[in-house]
C-alpha positions, -999 to +999 in steps of 0.1 A: +001+002-001+014+035-010+028+058+020+026+097+021+057+106+008+053+140+031+051+127+063+080+104+078+074+105+116+039+109+134+027+123+168-006+100+188-013+114+222-028+091+242-058+096+266-046+095+297-059+077+332-086+058+324-116+075+341-156+068+347-173+080+305-139+068+294-126+025+295-097+016+273-115+019+242-087+043+235-059+021+247-067+000+220-075+025+192-040+042+203-025+005+198-042-003+168-032+032+153+004+023+158+004-014+148-012-001+115+010+033+109+041+011+113+037-015+088+030+017+068+065+027+072+062+057+094+079+063+126+056+066+156+064+092+185+035+085+214+028+104+245+005+092+273+008+090+310-008+056+318+014+026+327-011+004+328-015+000+290-005-018+260-001+011+241+025+025+268+046-007+262+079+002+244+075-022+213+042-011+207+057+028+194+091+036+183+094+064+208+070+064+239+069+091+264+052+085+295+045+124+311+014+143+315-006+153+289-005+187+291-003+219+268+037+225+287+053+189+281+039+182+245+054+212+238+091+201+249+080+167+230+074+190+198+104+208+201+130+175+214+113+152+183+101+178+155+075+155+137+063+155+106+022+151+117+001+146+149-031+124+149-051+137+174-080+120+171-072+087+185-067+094+219-107+102+230-113+145+243-081+146+255-064+142+220-089+163+203-087+191+235-043+191+239-049+195+195-072+225+203-043+238+226-012+237+209-031+246+174-036+281+194-008+281+210+010+282+181+038+254+184+022+235+151+026+259+131+064+271+145+072+236+138+056+223+109+034+199+127+003+188+107-028+176+119-040+143+100-072+126+102-093+155+118-088+195+106-087+216+140-110+237+121-131+208+121-127+197+164-145+233+166-173+222+148-175+185+161-169+201+197-180+240+199-218+236+208-222+273+185-197+260+158-222+221+153-251+240+154-242+266+130-230+236+108-261+219+115-283+248+103-259+249+070-265+216+061-303+216+072-303+193+099-323+196+125-312+202+166-333+200+196-343+235+206-311+252+224-289+284+232-252+285+246-246+303+282-214+312+292-227+323+329-252+307+353-273+339+350-277+334+308-287+299+318-313+302+338-327+331+313-326+307+285-342+277+305-371+301+312-376+305+276-370+267+269-394+257+296-386+232+326-367+202+323-345+213+299-303+193+293-273+208+300-244+200+278-208+211+287-188+221+256-154+199+249-163+168+274-166+131+270-193+110+288-216+143+298-193+156+321-205+183+338-241+181+324-271+168+331-310+170+334-325+196+358-361+206+363-360+236+381-340+268+386-321+253+416-307+226+398-297+244+373-277+272+387-257+240+410-249+220+374-245+251+350-219+256+371-200+222+373-203+222+338-194+253+333-161+243+350-158+211+332-160+227+300-124+232+286-139+270+270-160+279+299-196+270+278-226+250+277-253+242+260-289+246+275-310+220+257-350+218+248-360+181+268-365+151+244-369+126+270-384+093+257-374+098+218-354+067+202-315+072+201-301+059+172-262+057+166-242+054+132-203+046+125-194+064+094-160+062+077-146+086+051-115+091+035-096+123+015-111+116-017-147+118-001-157+079-003-178+072+027-186+040+043-215+034+070-199+007+094-225-002+122-258+009+123-269+013+161-299+009+182-304+025+220-329+003+234-329+028+262-347+058+251-333+094+254-324+106+287-297+078+293-260+086+285-254+061+253-220+044+275-251+037+303-274+028+276-285-008+267-283-013+225-280-034+199-267-038+165-281-038+139-312-017+143-341-043+151-370-017+150-362+005+127-377+006+091-352+010+062-365+045+051-356+056+084-317+040+084-311+054+047-322+090+059-298+085+090-269+072+073-279+104+042-276+127+072-241+112+090-226+115+051-234+149+050-225+157+087-188+138+081-183+156+049-189+191+060-170+183+096-137+168+071-128+143+094-109+116+077-113+082+093-143+071+119-169+093+132-204+086+157-230+106+148-257+104+173-295+109+164-328+111+184-360+101+163-394+112+178-413+077+176-448+094+171-436+125+149-410+111+129-385+140+139-350+135+137-326+154+152-289+154+156-275+157+190-242+150+190-211+139+171-173+127+178-150+136+156-127+111+167-126+072+182-145+063+208-161+041+231-190+033+204-162+028+176-150+004+197-183-017+202-188-013+162-156-024+158-160-055+173-198-056+166-187-058+125-154-072+124-145-036+109-118-023+128-123+014+127-095+026+144-069+010+124-084+018+087-088+053+103-053+057+108-045+044+073-069+070+058-056+098+081-023+089+059-037+096+024-047+061+022-080+058+001-108+027+011-103+020-023-066+009-014-078-014+014-083-049+002-107-068+024-114-104+011-152-103+013-157-073-006-125-067-026-119-035-012-131-011+023-151+008-001-180-015-010-186-024+028-215-032+036-226-041+071-239-074+068-239-101+096-268-128+103-261-124+140-275-095+167-250-078+192-261-064+223-240-044+247-248-040+282-234-014+309-215-026+343-218-001+369-204+002+404-228+018+426-223-014+451-190-002+456-209+036+466-225+035+493-238+069+498-243+069+451-278+073+439-284+045+415-300+072+391-286+070+353-287+103+334-273+124+304-241+117+329-220+084+317-220+065+352-213+028+338-174+016+344-173-008+318-193-028+296-197-063+281-208-073+241-225-109+232-236-124+202-265-143+192-285-152+164-316-139+182-320-109+204-332-133+234-301-155+230-278-125+229-295-101+255-293-136+283-254-137+274-249-104+279-263-109+317-246-136+326-214-116+310-217-093+332-201-115+361-223-098+386-235-135+403-267-130+378-271-161+350-309-146+341-330-117+345-351-128+372-349-130+411-322-100+411-322-085+447-353-085+462-372-076+435-394-109+432-409-102+463-420-069+459-456-059+443-464-048+414-475-014+424-440-015+443-416-026+409-434+001+383-426+028+410-390+020+407-397+020+374-401+057+373-365+069+366-335+048+347-311+028+369-290+001+362-316-023+376-341-013+351-344-046+331-343-065+359-369-044+376-392-046+344-387-084+343-404-089+377-428-066+372-442-085+341-441-114+360-461-096+387-487-088+358-475-054+345-486-050+311-465-042+282-484-007+276-479+004+318-440-004+309-436+011+279-453+040+288-432+044+319-400+035+306-410+046+269-385+018+260-399-001+222-426-021+227-409-047+209-384-051+237-404-057+262-426-077+242-393-103+240-391-099+277-424-109+285-420-144+262-392-150+284-408-145+313-436-165+303-412-194+291-398-194+324-428-193+341-436-226+325-405-238+331-411-235+369-444-256+370-417-284+369-396-271+397-376-301+410-367-317+380-347-317+345-375-302+316-385-321+293-371-323+261-389-298+239-388-274+264-350-278+275-339-273+238-361-244+235-353-222+268-314-231+258-321-217+221-335-184+238-307-183+260-315-196+295-280-205+306-274-238+322-268-224+358-301-199+361-321-233+345-302-251+379-312-223+398-348-224+388-357-256+386-339-267+422-320-290+400-278-291+395-264-274+367-247-309+357-282-325+356-291-293+330-258-302+315-262-336+309-296-337+298-291-314+274-257-330+264-282-361+254-304-350+232-278-331+214-283-295+224-248-284+221-231-248+215-218-242+176-196-215+167-196-194+138-172-166+126-171-129+121-155-120+093-123-094+099-126-067+073-095-061+052-083-090+057-086-123+037-105-146+060-093-136+096-126-140+119-133-145+154-162-162+169-195-169+188-213-194+202-248-202+197-274-229+202-292-224+170-267-237+145-267-278+134-229-274+121-202-259+143-183-239+116-150-232+137-123-251+120-099-265+147-065-267+143-037-298+155-007-289+145+002-266+175+000-274+212-027-255+227-034-228+262-063-210+266-063-176+284-095-162+299-096-128+301-107-095+328-144-093+315-157-062+322-143-033+335-150-028+369-140-002+402-108-021+413-104-041+379-090-019+350-071-028+318-037-042+337-053-077+336-061-071+293-025-060+297-015-094+313-040-114+291-025-096+259+010-104+267+007-141+277-011-144+244+019-128+227+047-151+248+026-184+241+026-176+204+065-174+207+068-210+225+055-221+192+019-229+213-018-215+196-028-191+224-065-191+225-084-163+245-122-163+255-130-126+264-165-106+263-151-070+265-154-051+233-129-018+244-098-044+248-069-052+227-071-092+243-105-090+218-084-078+191-084-105+162-048-107+158-039-104+198-038-147+198-039-171+173-077-173+180-105-152+201-136-167+211-163-136+224-182-155+249-191-146+285-167-160+310-191-187+324-186-227+334-212-235+308-192-216+278-159-216+287-162-253+292-181-259+258-148-245+241-124-264+260-139-295+250-138-282+214-103-271+215-088-296+242-063-273+255-028-287+270-033-260+293-058-232+309-041-197+321-069-181+344-043-155+369-040-128+343-079-124+336-083-109+375 
């Protein structure tokens, strides 16, 4: 592939320490970018302050600086290294903000450093609330009614015009930091003061409340020749009002009509062309389900948490491709076995991906479990299945919270229908579990839709699971009949959950289903940009196993760290990645099992083979029996 001749040395800015609203997705993005650009022959200078990341390993970049991410230190490094270009849109908000600071301070001009991947003025158009609003207005794309405030008094006056409740969105922040929904002037004064302080430019957008609308995301990619593709369509199952980082979501979109998806795609292409992003861009929209009105909420002119999710959901490595495009390659230059070249790419997987957030409210006894526009998740899991029900229930058991299904969480089963409905007045981390028990207690689909604004389709799917569970409970004390057991497995009920429901052992459930031939089979997710690379997910819906087994080398299985949580960051991912690399060097075939989409361990080429699966006895044992490794490494996954 061709190399851009006017650039030899590229600086990449990392994302700094892990904070709530920023998991290890930027370590994944930065590592991918370094890998891609070094293959193309560029010298990479990496600056980051986080020692627990793969990115800051000495062999990822040519030169690595573990230094504070501030204007003074970056200026010193630029003065010393004289990079030809700066790639700022892989390190999250930190990279974009520092790029803007370096530009305003005249550092980039003084040392003749090009900004690639995103133009500096495009950062403003994407992140500055006034510039973004003007850019969307010029394109004829609607936005929620809003005005910008630079002081609390200005915000109070704007809110009076828009009418409460209103949403506050600080500029140049990530994860909704400093913002939120406010219902009265007292709340506004507190949240606005916090938001002004959090904003890099002391700017807060005061926006009309559109809570309850559908929230929809597209991951789009553009090259320097204006070729554009859509990598992934994501439907947030939680409606507007819950930050996308906390929102339960699916890919592809399951309830959105084709014509609406096409309209969203056309709007996304207009936006990414106007903002002039080269590489990946996340576009977030809201749609009024009653009127069909669509407005754009936000765009991220950089790789993001959603980019990592979309990459793993589709097999399209957005950060790796974005880095190549930033250096002058086009989508037509990048080969892809399945499509020929990447400009022909279309998302066409015949499976469903579910993302479920992982919270840590239990760690903070005084914290209120209430979700809003400020992200509170500390991690997330991704599951893949052939149906919504299968993928949904796989996601629940991937969370590693001691729950293997949706029922009988906490004390919800002992609560009355009225008490459960009262719990659903506001979104919380427990909403799906409360809804499950409310349906069991006789709540209707209409009642739950009215309270949560979650689409009826998803509540109907849950109601079918509740009804199936109730039928299973009628035979408590015994293993279900063959037909009922097979259907339960098709719908994602885990062996362990069935065991707890029916008061039989997990081994009895397992033996019974094995006896009737109900076993997991595996299918691959093709990795775009490669000839035939894939990673694998299990399903009970396949008659034929499509995961080839190699017998050339002895195998070692590595159990990953699962979702990020308080007390477990990316150090376990770091350990698992190094274990896989070491095993390869020793001549073993390395197999990683993990369910976290934000990590380097779930990159397709970190190990010889990747299983994107929950870390439970049922799932791991099935892989073990299939692959027959000579050993399993458990201690690196925490």
